[in-house]
Backbone bond lengths (Angstrom), bond angles and torsions (degrees), N, CA, C in turn:
res aa  C-N    CA-C-N  psi(-1)  N-CA   C-N-CA  omega(-1)  CA-C   N-CA-C  phi
1 M - - - 1.470 - - 1.520 108.28 -
2 T 1.312 112.64 128.40 1.459 117.03 -174.46 1.524 110.24 -80.53
3 G 1.347 117.73 136.20 1.477 121.89 178.98 1.505 111.90 -67.47
4 A 1.333 116.95 149.57 1.466 122.00 -179.19 1.519 110.11 -66.60
5 R 1.314 113.45 135.31 1.451 118.21 179.09 1.522 110.16 -75.25
6 P 1.308 119.26 137.93 1.487 120.32 179.65 1.512 110.47 -64.36
7 R 1.299 113.22 136.89 1.467 120.20 -179.19 1.523 109.97 -73.64
8 Q 1.334 114.76 130.45 1.457 119.45 179.64 1.524 109.39 -96.17
9 V 1.317 114.74 127.95 1.453 120.66 -178.96 1.524 108.17 -95.34
10 P 1.326 117.57 119.62 1.469 119.57 -178.54 1.502 111.35 -73.14
11 H 1.321 113.50 155.94 1.451 118.60 174.29 1.499 108.85 -67.43
12 P 1.347 118.07 140.58 1.462 119.45 176.52 1.517 109.23 -63.89
13 Q 1.345 116.39 141.42 1.444 121.68 -178.36 1.507 110.05 -128.30
14 D 1.313 116.52 151.38 1.432 120.46 175.53 1.527 109.33 -86.85
15 A 1.338 116.74 -175.46 1.454 120.29 -174.88 1.507 111.75 -63.19
16 G 1.289 119.26 -26.80 1.458 121.89 -178.67 1.499 114.04 -88.88
17 G 1.317 118.08 4.94 1.449 121.47 178.60 1.496 114.19 85.14
18 K 1.312 118.15 4.46 1.457 121.52 179.68 1.509 109.50 -86.79
19 E 1.300 114.84 145.89 1.453 120.00 179.98 1.522 110.54 -69.55
20 V 1.309 115.79 134.49 1.459 121.83 179.45 1.519 109.54 -95.91
21 G 1.310 116.82 125.84 1.452 120.05 -179.56 1.516 112.11 -70.45
22 T 1.311 116.76 156.42 1.456 122.47 179.65 1.503 109.87 -98.95
23 V 1.358 116.62 132.93 1.466 122.07 176.35 1.511 108.24 -97.84
24 R 1.280 115.93 118.59 1.470 120.33 -179.62 1.532 110.04 -83.12
25 E 1.307 115.61 129.60 1.460 120.73 176.76 1.527 109.38 -76.41
26 A 1.350 115.40 142.78 1.473 118.62 175.94 1.514 109.40 -68.67
27 P 1.315 117.95 146.30 1.477 120.04 176.93 1.510 111.51 -54.99
28 D 1.358 115.80 150.44 1.471 120.57 -179.97 1.513 111.42 -57.09
29 E 1.327 117.71 -38.53 1.460 120.34 -178.47 1.525 110.99 -62.79
30 L 1.370 115.77 -39.58 1.457 119.11 -178.71 1.516 110.56 -68.81
31 R 1.349 116.78 -43.73 1.472 119.15 178.91 1.523 110.67 -62.02
32 G 1.333 116.51 -39.97 1.460 119.38 179.35 1.507 111.89 -64.77
33 S 1.321 117.47 -38.46 1.471 121.03 179.95 1.526 110.56 -66.10
34 R 1.354 115.44 -41.06 1.467 118.84 179.47 1.523 110.55 -64.80
35 R 1.336 116.16 -42.14 1.462 120.05 179.39 1.515 111.52 -61.76
36 A 1.345 116.26 -44.71 1.470 120.70 179.00 1.530 110.77 -62.65
37 L 1.345 116.76 -38.08 1.459 120.31 179.14 1.521 111.01 -64.54
38 H 1.350 116.13 -43.08 1.465 119.58 179.32 1.517 111.47 -62.72
39 I 1.324 116.43 -44.10 1.465 120.85 179.19 1.532 110.50 -62.13
40 G 1.336 116.44 -42.03 1.466 120.29 179.55 1.505 112.65 -62.24
41 V 1.347 116.64 -41.10 1.468 120.57 178.99 1.522 110.54 -63.71
42 V 1.341 116.74 -42.42 1.469 120.69 179.46 1.525 111.05 -62.48
43 L 1.329 116.61 -43.61 1.463 120.49 -179.78 1.530 111.36 -64.48
44 I 1.331 116.56 -40.10 1.470 120.26 -179.21 1.520 110.04 -62.95
45 I 1.328 117.16 -36.66 1.466 120.77 -176.69 1.518 111.46 -82.15
46 V 1.341 117.19 -44.62 1.467 121.46 -169.75 1.515 112.88 -86.41
47 L 1.347 118.34 -41.83 1.455 120.84 -171.68 1.529 113.61 -60.29
48 P 1.345 120.30 -48.70 1.475 118.75 178.74 1.522 112.87 -59.09
49 A 1.339 117.02 -39.02 1.457 119.89 179.33 1.521 111.35 -64.80
50 A 1.339 116.59 -39.57 1.468 119.99 179.31 1.511 111.15 -65.70
51 I 1.341 117.29 -43.47 1.458 120.89 179.23 1.524 110.56 -62.71
52 W 1.339 116.52 -43.60 1.470 119.88 -179.84 1.525 110.47 -62.49
53 A 1.342 117.64 -41.84 1.452 120.66 -178.95 1.513 111.71 -62.73
54 V 1.330 116.72 -40.37 1.465 120.39 -179.16 1.512 111.14 -70.19
55 R 1.333 115.61 -43.30 1.453 119.48 -173.17 1.513 113.97 -77.86
56 S 1.292 118.09 -24.76 1.462 119.14 -172.42 1.510 113.32 -128.48
57 S 1.344 116.79 27.98 1.460 117.90 178.59 1.515 110.27 -64.64
58 P 1.352 118.33 124.52 1.459 120.16 -175.12 1.520 112.36 -76.22
59 V 1.314 116.00 157.22 1.461 122.28 175.25 1.516 106.94 -111.74
60 S 1.308 117.68 123.14 1.451 120.06 -177.89 1.510 110.13 -148.66
61 G 1.335 115.34 169.13 1.454 120.76 176.58 1.516 112.11 60.29
62 D 1.331 115.14 -138.12 1.458 120.55 -177.79 1.532 112.49 -98.97
63 R 1.292 117.74 17.57 1.467 119.48 178.59 1.523 109.48 -60.82
64 L 1.339 115.67 128.57 1.459 120.24 -177.47 1.521 110.62 -83.94
65 P 1.312 117.68 145.88 1.462 120.22 175.44 1.517 111.19 -74.20
66 V 1.315 115.94 164.60 1.455 120.80 174.01 1.519 107.32 -75.36
67 E 1.324 116.90 119.86 1.457 120.88 -174.28 1.529 111.18 -101.74
68 E 1.310 116.34 143.63 1.447 123.02 172.90 1.525 107.33 -133.02
69 P 1.321 117.08 63.73 1.471 120.25 -173.93 1.510 112.14 -66.74
70 G 1.316 114.70 139.93 1.461 120.22 173.67 1.511 116.23 84.23
71 Q 1.317 118.17 -5.75 1.460 120.23 179.94 1.531 110.39 -82.94
72 P 1.322 118.62 131.46 1.472 119.83 177.10 1.525 111.15 -61.62
73 A 1.301 115.53 137.70 1.465 119.80 177.63 1.528 109.02 -76.85
74 P 1.326 119.03 123.86 1.471 120.31 179.07 1.526 111.27 -60.09
75 D 1.311 115.56 139.56 1.460 120.16 179.55 1.528 110.01 -72.98
76 F 1.316 116.50 154.42 1.462 120.81 176.79 1.514 108.66 -158.95
77 D 1.320 115.35 157.64 1.453 123.79 173.52 1.533 108.94 -122.47
78 L 1.318 116.34 139.00 1.456 121.21 -178.91 1.520 111.31 -132.64
79 H 1.313 115.77 137.44 1.470 120.64 171.19 1.529 106.72 -91.71
80 L 1.324 115.20 107.67 1.466 120.00 -176.02 1.518 111.42 -73.58
81 F 1.331 115.73 159.52 1.454 120.50 -178.92 1.528 112.08 -66.06
82 D 1.331 118.16 -20.91 1.467 119.73 178.59 1.522 112.69 -83.54
83 G 1.324 117.47 2.21 1.463 122.39 177.29 1.514 114.52 97.56
84 S 1.296 119.20 -11.27 1.462 122.48 178.87 1.535 110.21 -87.91
85 T 1.335 115.64 175.28 1.458 121.81 -179.85 1.517 109.89 -121.40
86 F 1.313 115.71 138.57 1.469 120.80 176.52 1.517 108.91 -114.90
87 S 1.333 115.64 125.32 1.466 122.37 174.63 1.522 107.21 -118.45
88 L 1.323 117.32 126.87 1.458 119.89 -178.31 1.527 110.94 -62.27
89 T 1.316 117.21 -44.44 1.466 120.89 -178.99 1.515 111.36 -61.92
90 R 1.329 116.89 -47.84 1.464 120.17 -179.42 1.520 111.21 -66.14
91 H 1.320 116.82 -37.14 1.460 120.29 178.59 1.539 110.53 -61.96
92 L 1.319 116.71 -48.32 1.462 120.03 -177.74 1.515 112.03 -67.19
93 A 1.342 116.60 -34.71 1.470 120.34 179.79 1.522 111.58 -73.55
94 G 1.322 117.21 -32.22 1.474 120.36 -176.76 1.509 112.53 -99.50
95 D 1.318 116.27 -67.88 1.467 122.00 -179.49 1.522 111.41 -66.98
96 G 1.301 116.25 -51.06 1.467 121.00 175.13 1.519 116.40 83.78
97 R 1.322 118.07 -4.97 1.463 119.84 -178.36 1.535 110.59 -74.37
98 P 1.339 116.88 146.13 1.471 119.74 172.22 1.534 110.34 -59.71
99 V 1.330 115.38 157.03 1.466 121.30 -175.08 1.518 109.87 -116.83
100 V 1.333 115.34 131.51 1.461 122.20 168.78 1.522 106.15 -107.38
101 M 1.329 116.15 107.11 1.469 120.92 -176.10 1.522 110.06 -107.16
102 N 1.321 116.01 117.16 1.456 122.45 -176.43 1.530 110.22 -104.40
103 F 1.334 116.37 124.05 1.470 121.83 174.38 1.525 108.76 -89.79
104 W 1.332 116.69 132.19 1.452 122.32 -178.99 1.524 109.35 -144.73
105 A 1.315 116.24 177.50 1.463 121.75 175.45 1.525 108.43 -156.33
106 S 1.314 116.06 154.46 1.464 120.54 -176.88 1.522 112.46 -66.36
107 W 1.339 117.01 -26.40 1.470 121.06 -178.54 1.533 112.93 -87.74
108 C 1.329 117.08 -3.05 1.460 122.45 -172.37 1.542 109.97 -92.11
109 V 1.329 116.70 108.51 1.470 121.02 -178.58 1.526 111.79 -63.20
110 P 1.349 120.38 -47.04 1.477 119.19 177.69 1.522 113.01 -60.25
111 C 1.336 117.86 -29.55 1.465 120.27 177.72 1.536 110.24 -63.54
112 R 1.312 115.14 -43.34 1.474 120.09 179.35 1.539 110.13 -62.71
113 E 1.325 116.48 -42.17 1.465 120.60 -178.72 1.526 111.73 -70.66
114 E 1.333 117.35 -26.97 1.452 122.02 -176.93 1.519 113.39 -82.48
115 M 1.315 118.14 -28.26 1.453 121.92 -170.16 1.533 114.72 -59.87
116 P 1.332 120.68 -39.52 1.464 118.34 177.22 1.530 112.93 -60.54
117 A 1.332 117.48 -35.69 1.465 120.91 177.70 1.528 110.34 -66.95
118 I 1.328 116.40 -42.46 1.469 119.83 178.44 1.519 110.32 -63.97
119 D 1.334 116.59 -39.92 1.460 120.32 179.35 1.518 110.83 -63.63
120 A 1.321 116.97 -40.22 1.473 120.67 179.08 1.523 110.49 -63.70
121 V 1.330 116.89 -39.33 1.471 120.34 177.82 1.521 110.23 -68.42
122 A 1.322 117.67 -40.87 1.469 120.89 179.12 1.534 111.39 -60.10
123 R 1.316 116.80 -36.28 1.464 120.59 178.94 1.523 112.05 -74.66
124 R 1.336 117.03 -34.22 1.457 121.53 -176.90 1.535 112.86 -83.14
125 R 1.320 115.81 -37.39 1.467 119.64 -171.17 1.520 110.46 -106.66
126 S 1.307 115.98 78.20 1.464 120.47 -177.45 1.519 113.08 -71.50
127 E 1.349 117.25 -8.12 1.469 119.24 -179.38 1.529 111.91 -79.92
128 V 1.343 116.56 -4.73 1.462 120.23 175.64 1.522 109.14 -123.69
129 Q 1.331 115.84 154.06 1.461 121.50 175.24 1.517 108.71 -100.23
130 V 1.317 116.63 115.72 1.463 121.26 178.00 1.527 108.57 -93.79
131 L 1.329 115.36 136.15 1.460 121.09 -176.67 1.530 108.20 -139.64
132 G 1.332 117.14 132.44 1.458 121.62 177.40 1.505 111.04 -110.39
133 V 1.342 116.08 128.25 1.472 121.45 -178.10 1.529 109.23 -124.00
134 A 1.328 116.87 119.69 1.448 121.24 175.06 1.522 109.64 -79.01
135 V 1.325 117.06 127.61 1.461 122.07 178.25 1.528 108.80 -123.76
136 E 1.339 115.49 157.36 1.469 120.93 -178.29 1.529 110.35 52.72
137 D 1.313 116.12 44.48 1.459 120.45 -173.81 1.523 109.41 -146.38
138 T 1.316 116.86 164.46 1.458 121.33 173.92 1.522 108.54 -95.59
139 E 1.315 115.94 156.04 1.466 119.28 -179.26 1.525 111.02 -65.52
140 T 1.315 116.90 -39.66 1.472 119.87 -179.27 1.522 111.48 -61.01
141 A 1.339 115.78 -47.73 1.464 120.12 -179.29 1.520 111.04 -66.87
142 A 1.324 116.43 -40.25 1.461 120.59 -179.07 1.528 111.51 -65.38
143 R 1.315 116.19 -41.93 1.478 118.98 179.30 1.536 110.26 -66.71
144 G 1.315 117.12 -40.41 1.458 119.04 177.59 1.525 112.00 -62.48
145 F 1.305 116.50 -39.65 1.459 121.39 176.88 1.527 110.77 -64.14
146 A 1.333 116.10 -41.92 1.465 120.72 179.77 1.526 111.94 -61.70
147 E 1.328 115.89 -38.73 1.467 119.63 179.11 1.532 110.78 -66.78
148 E 1.333 116.38 -34.44 1.463 119.91 179.04 1.524 111.93 -68.14
149 T 1.341 115.79 -43.69 1.464 119.93 -176.16 1.518 112.35 -76.18
150 D 1.351 116.54 -35.22 1.465 121.94 176.26 1.524 112.39 53.75
151 V 1.350 116.85 49.21 1.458 120.48 178.45 1.531 110.11 -82.82
152 S 1.337 115.66 163.01 1.468 119.88 -174.39 1.527 112.97 -89.79
153 Y 1.323 118.24 -20.99 1.470 120.01 -176.21 1.542 110.61 -84.98
154 P 1.332 117.52 158.07 1.475 120.93 -175.30 1.522 112.05 -64.62
155 L 1.337 114.39 140.34 1.458 121.71 177.24 1.513 110.54 -126.01
156 A 1.331 115.73 151.30 1.457 120.94 178.04 1.517 107.96 -155.23
157 V 1.337 117.21 174.11 1.455 121.98 177.03 1.527 108.97 -124.50
158 D 1.306 115.76 137.75 1.466 122.98 176.67 1.521 107.84 -83.10
159 S 1.316 116.53 77.62 1.456 121.92 -169.17 1.516 113.83 -65.64
160 D 1.334 118.59 -33.02 1.456 120.50 -178.18 1.523 113.39 -103.00
161 G 1.320 117.98 3.47 1.452 121.32 178.59 1.510 115.92 76.21
162 A 1.329 117.76 6.90 1.461 121.17 -175.87 1.537 111.94 -67.99
163 I 1.324 116.75 -39.52 1.467 119.64 -177.91 1.522 110.30 -71.18
164 A 1.336 116.87 -41.56 1.460 120.00 177.91 1.524 111.20 -62.65
165 A 1.333 117.23 -32.14 1.465 120.35 177.58 1.525 110.92 -71.47
166 A 1.340 116.21 -36.86 1.460 120.17 -179.20 1.523 111.82 -77.46
167 Y 1.335 116.28 -28.10 1.465 122.60 179.85 1.532 108.85 -122.97
168 P 1.324 117.70 74.36 1.473 120.03 -174.47 1.513 113.11 -68.58
169 T 1.308 115.99 148.18 1.457 121.58 178.33 1.512 109.67 -148.45
170 V 1.324 117.13 161.28 1.463 121.34 -177.66 1.530 112.21 -100.77
171 G 1.321 118.04 -2.34 1.469 118.68 -178.42 1.513 111.51 -173.50
172 L 1.323 114.74 172.17 1.456 121.65 179.60 1.527 109.56 -126.26
173 P 1.330 115.45 148.37 1.465 128.28 -4.76 1.522 112.45 -74.36
174 T 1.332 115.50 156.50 1.460 122.18 173.32 1.526 108.86 -133.08
175 T 1.310 116.96 136.66 1.461 121.53 -178.94 1.518 109.98 -120.11
176 W 1.339 116.00 127.70 1.460 123.54 179.78 1.530 109.39 -104.41
177 F 1.332 115.79 142.57 1.454 122.75 178.57 1.522 108.60 -117.89
178 I 1.338 116.28 115.04 1.465 122.84 -175.40 1.524 108.15 -118.08
179 T 1.310 116.40 126.13 1.463 120.74 -176.94 1.522 110.75 -74.35
180 G 1.330 115.25 167.86 1.458 120.22 177.65 1.510 113.10 -66.11
181 D 1.337 117.37 -14.43 1.471 121.94 175.56 1.516 112.45 -90.75
182 G 1.319 116.90 3.92 1.462 119.72 177.36 1.517 114.14 80.28
183 V 1.333 116.14 30.93 1.474 121.30 -179.55 1.527 109.14 -114.80
184 I 1.339 115.82 138.31 1.465 119.67 175.19 1.527 108.22 -73.27
185 A 1.310 116.00 117.79 1.464 120.15 179.34 1.518 111.13 -88.41
186 A 1.340 117.27 -39.38 1.470 120.90 -178.42 1.513 109.56 -170.41
187 K 1.331 114.70 165.67 1.463 120.96 167.54 1.514 107.45 -138.88
188 V 1.328 115.20 147.12 1.469 121.98 179.86 1.515 108.07 -125.73
189 V 1.324 116.50 126.24 1.452 121.95 176.91 1.522 108.88 -100.04
190 G 1.311 116.54 121.48 1.464 120.47 179.68 1.515 111.40 125.09
191 E 1.324 114.86 167.40 1.454 121.99 -176.77 1.532 111.39 -71.25
192 L 1.330 115.37 136.79 1.464 122.38 178.98 1.526 109.73 -115.49
193 D 1.325 115.84 143.30 1.466 118.66 170.19 1.535 108.14 -97.75
194 Q 1.326 116.42 176.23 1.463 120.33 -173.39 1.534 111.82 -62.56
195 R 1.325 116.21 -45.05 1.466 118.64 -177.87 1.518 111.78 -62.10
196 R 1.320 115.95 -45.17 1.472 120.10 -178.50 1.525 110.81 -64.54
197 L 1.322 117.26 -40.63 1.457 119.89 179.78 1.524 111.25 -64.67
198 E 1.313 117.12 -42.90 1.455 119.20 178.47 1.528 111.67 -65.72
199 D 1.329 117.12 -36.40 1.465 120.45 176.38 1.527 110.75 -61.92
200 L 1.325 116.73 -40.35 1.464 120.59 -179.79 1.534 111.08 -68.74
201 I 1.330 116.74 -37.72 1.471 120.32 176.23 1.526 109.31 -62.36
202 D 1.326 115.81 -44.49 1.468 119.18 178.69 1.531 110.95 -61.31
203 R 1.312 116.38 -40.58 1.460 120.46 -175.57 1.525 112.72 -72.28
204 Y 1.327 116.46 -42.44 1.462 119.67 -169.56 1.528 114.94 -105.66
205 L 1.327 118.12 -22.69 1.460 118.44 -172.60 1.525 113.90 -118.85
206 S 1.332 118.06 -26.75 1.453 118.36 -177.93 1.528 113.37 -112.50
207 G 1.333 115.47 -15.20 1.466 118.61 178.12 1.501 113.79 70.64
208 S 1.334 118.49 19.47 1.467 120.63 -176.19 1.506 113.69 -102.12
209 A 1.365 116.82 4.64 1.462 119.09 -179.54 1.517 110.24 -72.82
210 D 1.346 114.58 153.23 1.467 119.09 -179.74 1.520 110.75 -68.18
């Protein structure tokens, strides 16, 4: 009995009878590595820019701040860098002045650029209490930053994150405006200059805006 002849598989041909070449697919591992590399390059380029845009979006012109009118301002206690303690409840009950609370951090470039303007307002506008609170920062870095800026208004660090949790924000710097009745009048995310800050104080805390 004769053995079966092996079947011969013809080369694939196109309509004109010409042999069609074979395209070899890259191994799955290679395609996966290339895809991961592309994704990594995109993240390296896009992610830092997106974070910077969110954290340091400037406030200018007639852009309105994010308002939370009528909401009670959460109480908090802070150990200030000068060794004293600030309590919002005790301040409002005793001193009674409205509070301008600025969130900053040692790594925040717009915060550094904004602080001289805030200091100038704190010196000019004694009818409000200006307070600077470092958030998302270490005490060592925040204190070093405070020594460099040498501003006149009280500074502290939110070491346990409690204040940032009570006063949430999407970026730095952020400035909160709290009335003498303990109500959040507004918050502004982004760098402020002296004129804009004074305009906001007039609008939300002193009632003297046009």
